[in-house]
N, C-alpha and C positions, 0 to 999 in steps of 0.2 A: 864791925860784921865782915867775915873774912869774903873776898873777893872771889867768885867762882869763874873759871874759864868760860868763854861763850859756849854756848851749845852744849853744855855739861848736865843740864837737868832735862828731864823729860816728865811731864805730867801724863801718866799713861791712861787715863781714863778719866773723860770731862762730858759734858753734855752742852756743846756750844749753842744748839740749836734750841734750848730752851730760853724762854722771853728774858729772864734776868740777867742773861749773857749775851743772847743776840742783839739785844736793843742798842748794845754799845759795844759791838764786837772789836771794831778799831782798836780802841781804847783797850779792851780787856787783854788782845793779843800783844800790845805795845807795852802794857805793865807785865806782861809775862817775861817778855824780851828784857827788860830793863832788870829784871830778877835772876836772868841768867837761863830762864826757859825757854829754849828754842825748836823744842819739839813738843807736840801735843797731839792726843789721840781723843778724838770726840765720838761717843756712842751714840749710834742711831738706835733707839729702843723701840720705834715703830716703823713698819714698812710705809705708812702714809706720811711720815716725816722725811723720806729718804731723800727727796728731790731739793729739800733745804739743807740737808748735810751735804749732798755733792757740791752744792752750790758755794761753801762755805769752803771745802776743801780745795775746790780749784780756784777760790781767790786768794789762799794763803798758803806759800811754798811749804812751811813748817809745819801744817797741820794735814792729819792722816785721819783714817776712821774706821769703823768695825759698825757692821750692820746685824741687827738680831732683833728678836721680840723679846722683850721684857716680860717676866712671869705675870706682872701685873696685868698686863695686854693680851694674854696668850689665849683668853676667851672670848676678846672682842674685837681685836685687830683683824683684818683678813688674813690668812693662813699662808705661810712660805713654803712652799716644798724645798726640798734638797736641790734640786734643779733650779728653782729660784733664786736659792741664795748662792750656788755655783755660779750662776750667771752673773750676779752681783760683784762676786769675786774678780771677774774680769777688769773692774777698774783698776788702774793702777795704783791709788791710794787706799785700796781696801785692805787692809793690813790685818784684820781678826774677825771671829767668828762668834756674833753676840753684841750685847750681853745677853744669854739666857739662863734659866736654871728654874729653881723652886723658892716660893715666897710664901710661907704658910702663916706669916704674921698679918699681914692684911689679906689676904687672897685664897685660903685654904680651901674655899670652896670650888676654886677652879684647879684644883690638884690634878685632876686627869687631864685638862686641857694643856697645863703646864708640863705635865711629864712627855704628854706628845708632842709638844713643841721642842722640849728639850732634846729629846732623842734625834730630831731632825737637825737639831744644830751640831749634835754631836757627831751625826753622820757626816756632814757637811765638813767638819775638822777633819775627820778621818779621810774623807776623799780628796780634799785640797790641800792638806798638809798646813792650811793655817791654824793658828792657837785659837782655841775654845775659850771666851771670857765668860766667866761664870759668876752668877749672883745667885748666893746661898743664905737664906734668913729662916731659921725657925723650922729647918727641914732638914737637919744634920743626917738623921739616919736614912732616910730615902735618898738624899743626894749621894752619901757615900756609898749605896747599895748599887745605884746607876752607874756613879762615875767607875766603880770597881769593874762591874759586869761589862760596861762598854768598852773599858779601857783592855781588860783580859781579851776581849773578842778582836779588838783592834787599836793598837796604841795610838793615843793622838798627844798632841801638847795642851796645855791647857793653863790659865791663870785664874785663880779665885779671887776675883776682884773686891776689892774693899772689904778685907777678909775680917769678919768679926764673930764668927761661928765658933765651936766649941774646939778642944784642944785635940780630942779623938779624931776630928773630920781633919783636922790640919797635918796631923801625922799620917794619914791613910792616904792623903794628896800629896804630901811629901814622898812618901813611897814611891808614887807613882811619877816622880821626877817633875809635878807640877810647881808651878810658882805661885807664891802668896804675895796679894798686893795690899799695901797699907795705906789706909787714909788719916785724915784729920782725928779720927775716933783714937788713934795713938795717944794724942796729946791729951785726953778726955782724963780727968781726975778719978772716974772711976772705970777705968779700962786696965787694971791691974792686969787681969788673965791675959788679955790681949799683950801687953806689953811682955809678959812670960812667952807666950807664942812667939813672938817676934825674936826674942833672944834665942829660942831654940831653933829657929828656922835657919838652914845654912844661907851663907852670904850670898851664894851664886844662885838662889832662888829669890830673892827678895825684890819687889817694884814697888813705886811710891806713886800715888795718885791724889787727886784731890776729889773727884765723884762730884765736881762742882756741877751746879751752884749750890750743893748741899753740904753739911758737915764740914763747914771752915775751923780748920786748926786753932787752938791756943795761940795767939792771944785775939783772934779773930771770930771766935766762937760766936754764933747768934747773928751775924753778919753775912752776907751773900757771899758764899766762895767762889774762889776763881783760880784759874791755872797759876798766877804767879804764887799763890800762898802755897805749893807745893814745896817751896824753898823753905817753910817752917817745918812741915814734916821731915826734910832732908835734916835740918840743924837738929830737931829733936831725935832722931833716928840715930844721928852719928853719935849724939850726946850717950845714949843708951849704951851704943856698943864701943863707947870709948875710941872713936875713929874722930880723925879730923873731918871737917864737914865737906872739904872738896873730893876727899878720898871716898867718904860714903856717895857723894854725889856720882863721882866716877863708876865705882861699884854698881850702884842701880841703873846707870844708863849703859853700862856696859851688858848687864843681865836683861834690860829691855832690847837692845838690837838682836841678843842672841835669841829671845823668843820671837820677838816679832822680825825677822830676818828680811821680809819683804819692805820694810822701812829702809830709807835712806838716809 
C-alpha cells in the first residue's frame, strides 16, 4: 500500500455522534490518523444533538462540524430559524450548513416540512457564505428546481453529499459550480451509473466521504463504517481515474479546503 503524507486525507462527512462511533471515539480517531486521515467533518443532523457534537469537536483539534436538520427529522425536530443557524455559525469549528435537503425514499409524507426546512438552510448559506451540505434521495426533480431557483436568486456554494442521484441532477449541480462528494457506494458492484457520474465530474469538484457509520466501502461492506475507511474510497477513485493514490488524495483534499475555507 502506498504511504500517504500526513494530513493528506479528509473525511468530509461522517457522524461521530452516532453511538456506533461515539462509544469508542478515541480508537476511531486514532485509526483514522493511522490511515492518513487527519481532518474529519462530523455532521450534526438534529439540533437536539448539537451539544454532543460541540463536545466532540472541542476535544479533538482535527475534527470540525456542520449543523443542520436532516430531511428525515424535518417534521419532528424543533425548527431552526435562519437566525438560529447563523448564531451557531459563530462557533469557530462550524464550517458548513447542513446536512439538509429532500428524501422521498423513506419520508415523502413530510415533503412540505422538508422543503420549508431546506429553504432555511439555503438562506443561511447565502447569508453566511458557508457551504451548504445537501442530502438528496429519490427527489431529483424537486431538488433540481429548488437549487436552481434559489441559486439564480442569490448564488451560494454547495456540496451534494454522498451523491447517488441521477446524472441530470449531477449535471445541473455542476453547472452551478457545486461539488459532488462520493462515498463507499462508489465501490459497490451495482454502482456503474455512479462511476460514470464520478468520471464526468471535473476533478476540481470532487470530494470524498464515508458518511459513517453507514455505507462502508468494499472490502468492509456490511461492517460499521468509520473515517479510516475513506482511504479505500481514495484508492478506488484513484484507480478509476488512473491517478496515483497520493495524487488523488491531494486533489480531493485541496478541493475540500477550497470549499470549506473556514477549516484550518
